C-alpha positions in Angstrom: -28.5 18.0 10.9 -25.4 19.1 13.1 -22.1 18.1 12.1 -18.7 17.0 15.1 -15.3 15.6 14.9 -14.4 12.6 17.0 -11.1 12.5 18.4 -9.8 11.1 21.1 -11.0 14.3 22.5 -15.0 12.6 22.0 -13.8 9.9 24.4 -16.1 10.1 27.8 -12.2 8.7 29.7 -10.2 11.7 28.2 -12.0 14.3 30.5 -12.7 12.0 33.5 -9.0 10.3 33.4 -10.4 6.6 33.6 -8.7 4.4 32.2 -9.6 3.1 28.3 -8.1 0.5 26.1 -9.5 2.8 23.4 -7.3 5.9 23.9 -4.4 3.3 22.6 -6.6 3.7 19.2 -9.2 6.0 19.7 -11.9 7.1 16.9 -10.7 9.2 14.5 -13.1 11.5 11.6 -17.0 12.5 11.5 -20.2 11.8 13.3 -23.6 13.1 11.3 -26.4 14.1 13.8 -30.0 13.3 12.4 -32.8 14.8 14.0 -36.3 14.7 13.0 -40.0 16.2 13.9 -42.8 14.6 11.7 -46.5 15.0 12.2 -47.6 10.8 13.9 -50.1 9.8 11.0 -47.0 10.5 8.8 -44.6 8.5 10.6 -47.5 5.7 10.7 -46.8 5.8 7.0 -43.7 3.6 7.1 -41.1 6.6 6.8 -37.6 5.9 5.9 -34.5 8.4 6.3 -32.2 8.1 3.7 -28.4 10.3 3.7 -27.0 10.3 1.4 -23.0 11.0 1.7 -20.2 12.0 -0.3 -16.5 12.1 0.8 -13.8 14.0 -0.5 -12.4 11.4 -3.0 -16.2 11.5 -4.7 -17.2 8.5 -3.3 -20.8 7.7 -1.9 -22.2 6.1 0.8 -26.0 5.6 0.8 -27.8 4.5 4.6 -31.6 4.4 4.9 -32.9 4.2 8.4 -36.3 3.4 9.3 -38.1 6.3 10.7 -40.2 4.8 13.9 -40.5 7.6 16.1 -42.0 11.7 15.5 -39.4 12.8 17.5 -35.8 11.9 17.4 -32.1 11.3 16.1 -29.9 9.4 14.9 -25.9 9.1 14.5 -23.9 8.1 11.5 -19.9 7.9 12.3 -17.9 8.2 9.5 -14.3 7.6 11.0 -11.6 7.4 9.1 -13.5 9.3 6.3 -13.6 12.9 5.5 -17.4 14.3 4.7 -17.4 16.6 1.6 -21.5 16.7 1.7 -24.6 15.7 2.3 -28.2 14.8 1.4 -30.9 13.6 3.5 -34.3 12.7 2.3 -37.5 11.0 4.4 -39.0 8.6 1.8 -42.8 6.9 2.1 -43.5 3.6 2.0 -44.0 3.9 -1.6 -40.7 5.8 -2.2 -41.7 9.0 -2.4 -39.6 12.5 -1.2 -41.7 13.7 1.5 -38.5 15.8 2.6 -35.3 17.0 1.5 -32.5 18.6 3.6 -29.1 19.2 1.4 -26.0 20.6 2.5 -25.2 23.7 0.6 -22.3 21.7 -1.7 -24.6 19.4 -2.6 -24.6 18.9 -6.6 -25.4 15.6 -9.0 -22.6 13.9 -9.2 -20.7 13.8 -12.6 -19.3 10.9 -13.1 -17.5 11.0 -16.8 -15.3 8.1 -18.0 -13.0 10.4 -19.5 -11.2 7.9 -21.0 -13.6 8.0 -23.8 -14.3 12.2 -23.7 -12.8 14.5 -25.8 -12.9 17.8 -24.4 -12.7 19.5 -27.8 -15.5 19.2 -30.8 -13.2 18.1 -33.3 -12.2 14.5 -33.3 -9.0 12.9 -31.7 -5.8 13.6 -33.3 -2.5 11.8 -33.3 1.0 13.5 -32.0 2.8 14.4 -34.9 5.6 12.5 -33.2 3.7 9.1 -33.8 4.4 8.8 -37.6 5.1 5.9 -39.2 
């Protein structure tokens, strides 16, 4: 797993000075490169790569790719977004996890509806200002 920053300098035209219409609006964001090497017999079991990416706003995106070769890589672009953490799972045809790699900040996201949850063990009380 490798993360890299993508901006104007990522374009080949920035290095060689050739005309490039993408220089007017260059890609900006992050790219994740995932490489793997599995025994051939495992690839015959129709493995798939499942990448779960969490962004700085705590939104998540799940991307799935078939793993057709025992040794290969896949690039995932996240332009206009900032990656906070990620988890990569390799799953077999029965959706059983074969292997997992997690970023060191990865943790299960706890989604709380804050409008219904009280941080206290006491029942919610009205304000003294709200008295009729």
